VMD Tcl script that draws the C-alpha trace (Angstrom):
set ca {
  {-11.97 -76.75 -32.88}
  {-11.46 -76.88 -29.12}
  {-7.87 -76.98 -27.87}
  {-5.50 -75.50 -25.30}
  {-5.70 -72.00 -26.83}
  {-9.43 -71.81 -26.08}
  {-8.91 -73.42 -22.68}
  {-6.28 -70.76 -21.78}
  {-8.73 -67.97 -22.62}
  {-11.37 -69.46 -20.31}
  {-8.93 -70.09 -17.45}
  {-7.63 -66.50 -17.69}
  {-11.16 -65.10 -17.84}
  {-12.23 -67.08 -14.78}
  {-9.02 -66.21 -12.86}
  {-8.37 -69.93 -12.44}
  {-4.68 -70.14 -13.26}
  {-3.21 -71.91 -16.27}
  {-5.03 -74.30 -18.57}
  {-4.09 -77.88 -17.75}
  {-6.21 -79.65 -20.35}
  {-8.91 -79.09 -22.95}
  {-11.39 -81.87 -23.43}
  {-14.31 -82.61 -25.70}
  {-16.76 -85.44 -25.94}
  {-18.73 -84.21 -22.90}
  {-16.12 -85.50 -20.45}
  {-17.81 -83.54 -17.63}
  {-21.38 -84.21 -18.73}
  {-23.86 -82.40 -20.91}
  {-24.46 -79.45 -18.59}
  {-27.76 -77.71 -17.96}
  {-27.52 -74.67 -20.23}
  {-28.47 -74.73 -23.90}
  {-25.66 -75.83 -26.23}
  {-24.06 -73.00 -28.21}
  {-23.55 -74.11 -31.78}
  {-20.34 -72.11 -32.30}
  {-16.64 -72.66 -32.81}
  {-14.05 -70.51 -31.03}
  {-10.62 -69.80 -32.50}
  {-8.23 -68.32 -29.93}
  {-4.55 -67.43 -30.34}
  {-3.59 -68.13 -26.67}
  {-3.13 -64.42 -25.87}
  {-6.77 -63.57 -25.18}
  {-7.89 -63.00 -21.59}
  {-11.57 -63.32 -22.50}
  {-12.96 -66.10 -24.73}
  {-15.35 -63.66 -26.41}
  {-12.34 -61.74 -27.74}
  {-11.51 -64.84 -29.79}
  {-12.81 -65.35 -33.29}
  {-16.32 -66.83 -33.08}
  {-17.74 -68.80 -36.00}
  {-21.30 -70.14 -36.07}
  {-21.61 -73.80 -37.02}
  {-24.29 -73.69 -39.65}
  {-23.57 -77.06 -41.25}
  {-24.53 -79.18 -38.22}
  {-26.00 -79.17 -34.73}
  {-23.80 -80.15 -31.82}
  {-24.95 -82.66 -29.25}
  {-24.50 -81.64 -25.60}
  {-24.44 -85.30 -24.59}
  {-21.52 -86.09 -26.93}
  {-19.69 -82.89 -27.88}
  {-19.67 -80.45 -24.94}
  {-16.27 -78.81 -24.44}
  {-14.49 -78.88 -21.09}
  {-11.46 -77.34 -19.48}
  {-9.31 -78.07 -16.45}
  {-7.45 -75.10 -14.94}
  {-4.57 -75.21 -12.47}
  {-6.40 -73.09 -9.92}
  {-5.63 -69.69 -8.51}
  {-3.17 -69.15 -5.71}
  {-4.26 -66.99 -2.81}
  {-4.26 -63.27 -3.58}
  {-1.73 -61.02 -1.92}
  {-1.80 -57.49 -0.53}
  {1.22 -55.34 -1.41}
  {2.46 -51.99 -0.15}
  {0.48 -51.80 3.07}
  {1.59 -51.69 6.68}
  {1.38 -55.48 6.93}
  {0.16 -58.50 4.97}
  {-3.45 -57.56 5.79}
  {-3.57 -54.27 3.87}
  {-2.43 -53.01 0.51}
  {-2.94 -53.18 -3.22}
  {-4.63 -56.40 -4.33}
  {-2.64 -58.64 -6.66}
  {-3.56 -62.03 -8.07}
  {-1.39 -64.57 -9.82}
  {-2.33 -65.68 -13.34}
  {0.03 -68.25 -14.75}
  {3.37 -67.16 -13.33}
  {2.64 -63.42 -13.35}
  {1.36 -61.31 -10.46}
  {-0.87 -58.44 -11.55}
  {-2.95 -55.68 -9.99}
  {-6.74 -56.01 -9.95}
  {-8.60 -53.08 -11.53}
  {-10.77 -51.14 -9.05}
  {-13.84 -51.06 -11.34}
  {-16.85 -51.86 -9.11}
  {-14.49 -52.99 -6.32}
  {-16.39 -52.86 -3.02}
  {-16.44 -53.94 0.62}
  {-18.03 -57.32 -0.17}
  {-15.14 -58.14 -2.50}
  {-12.61 -56.99 0.11}
  {-14.36 -59.10 2.79}
  {-13.67 -62.25 0.78}
  {-9.97 -61.37 0.43}
  {-9.66 -60.63 4.17}
  {-11.36 -63.92 5.02}
  {-9.22 -65.91 2.57}
  {-6.01 -64.44 3.97}
  {-7.07 -64.95 7.60}
  {-6.96 -61.18 8.16}
  {-10.20 -60.58 10.04}
  {-12.95 -58.29 8.76}
  {-12.78 -55.89 5.84}
  {-12.53 -52.29 6.98}
  {-12.19 -50.61 3.58}
  {-11.97 -51.31 -0.14}
  {-10.11 -48.27 -1.49}
  {-9.42 -47.81 -5.16}
  {-7.12 -45.57 -7.10}
  {-3.90 -47.25 -5.96}
  {-4.35 -45.70 -2.52}
  {-0.87 -46.70 -1.32}
  {1.34 -47.23 -4.33}
  {0.95 -48.18 -7.96}
  {1.89 -51.62 -9.22}
  {4.31 -52.29 -12.04}
  {3.01 -55.53 -13.55}
  {-0.08 -56.17 -15.65}
  {-3.54 -54.88 -14.75}
  {-6.21 -57.60 -14.63}
  {-9.47 -56.08 -15.91}
  {-11.82 -58.34 -13.96}
  {-14.89 -57.20 -12.10}
  {-15.50 -59.31 -9.00}
  {-19.12 -59.59 -7.92}
  {-18.75 -61.18 -4.48}
  {-21.58 -61.25 -1.97}
  {-19.04 -61.28 0.87}
  {-19.72 -64.84 2.06}
  {-17.44 -66.70 -0.36}
  {-14.46 -68.56 1.10}
  {-12.07 -67.61 -1.72}
  {-11.91 -64.84 -4.31}
  {-12.01 -67.51 -7.02}
  {-15.51 -68.49 -5.79}
  {-16.94 -65.06 -6.68}
  {-18.67 -64.43 -9.99}
  {-16.35 -62.48 -12.26}
  {-16.82 -60.57 -15.47}
  {-14.48 -58.67 -17.72}
  {-14.54 -54.88 -17.74}
  {-14.51 -55.23 -21.52}
  {-12.85 -52.49 -23.47}
  {-12.46 -50.17 -20.47}
  {-8.83 -49.24 -19.93}
  {-7.50 -49.57 -16.43}
  {-4.16 -48.05 -15.44}
  {-1.88 -48.59 -12.46}
  {-3.61 -45.58 -10.92}
  {-6.79 -47.68 -10.70}
  {-5.62 -50.54 -8.50}
  {-8.04 -52.17 -6.07}
  {-7.02 -52.04 -2.43}
  {-7.98 -53.88 0.73}
  {-7.69 -52.92 4.38}
  {-8.50 -55.67 6.86}
  {-8.84 -55.48 10.64}
  {-5.80 -57.72 11.08}
  {-4.88 -61.30 11.74}
  {-7.09 -63.17 14.17}
  {-5.26 -65.00 16.92}
  {-6.73 -67.28 19.53}
  {-5.10 -67.15 22.91}
  {-5.14 -70.40 24.83}
  {-4.51 -70.71 28.53}
  {-3.34 -74.09 29.72}
  {-3.48 -74.93 33.40}
  {-1.68 -77.92 34.78}
  {-2.93 -79.26 38.10}
  {-0.37 -81.20 40.09}
}
mol new
graphics top color blue
foreach p $ca { graphics top sphere $p radius 0.5 }
foreach p [lrange $ca 0 end-1] q [lrange $ca 1 end] { graphics top cylinder $p $q radius 0.2 }
display resetview
């Protein structure tokens, strides 16, 4: 059974906002990967689809051309930096649904920070400190591991994985320090 509960788990896992719709019948095509002959049963609270109950479908084979599942997510808003000297430095927070949460610093590095700085228009990444270097957050901790190469336009474009069962506390918040906002100075000369 594929419904909004499973769609929510995928949207949360991919840091893509809320689930807007869950579709079947290969609405988006058959895809290129092999078809998994499984059924997921989520309760809408999971942040990783593989934490849902997984049942193998032994009584039939699914057809990728006719039965591939799909999901539409609302999209992720731009991340924000909190607790720094300006909007270009601080603890990294992302919005999932209507809740801002701190990103865990597991494997957080300069390439990941570079994407955030670029997305926010804050120049180059100078540092990617962990350990809640300025102040600890108070909301949820998102246990996602971003694997950016540094050239992505948005954090949502980076591959992401879950840190699994690893516990992350507010003392393990990812941070970003950017060089600052880039401004272009224009000189206009009027000849009379």
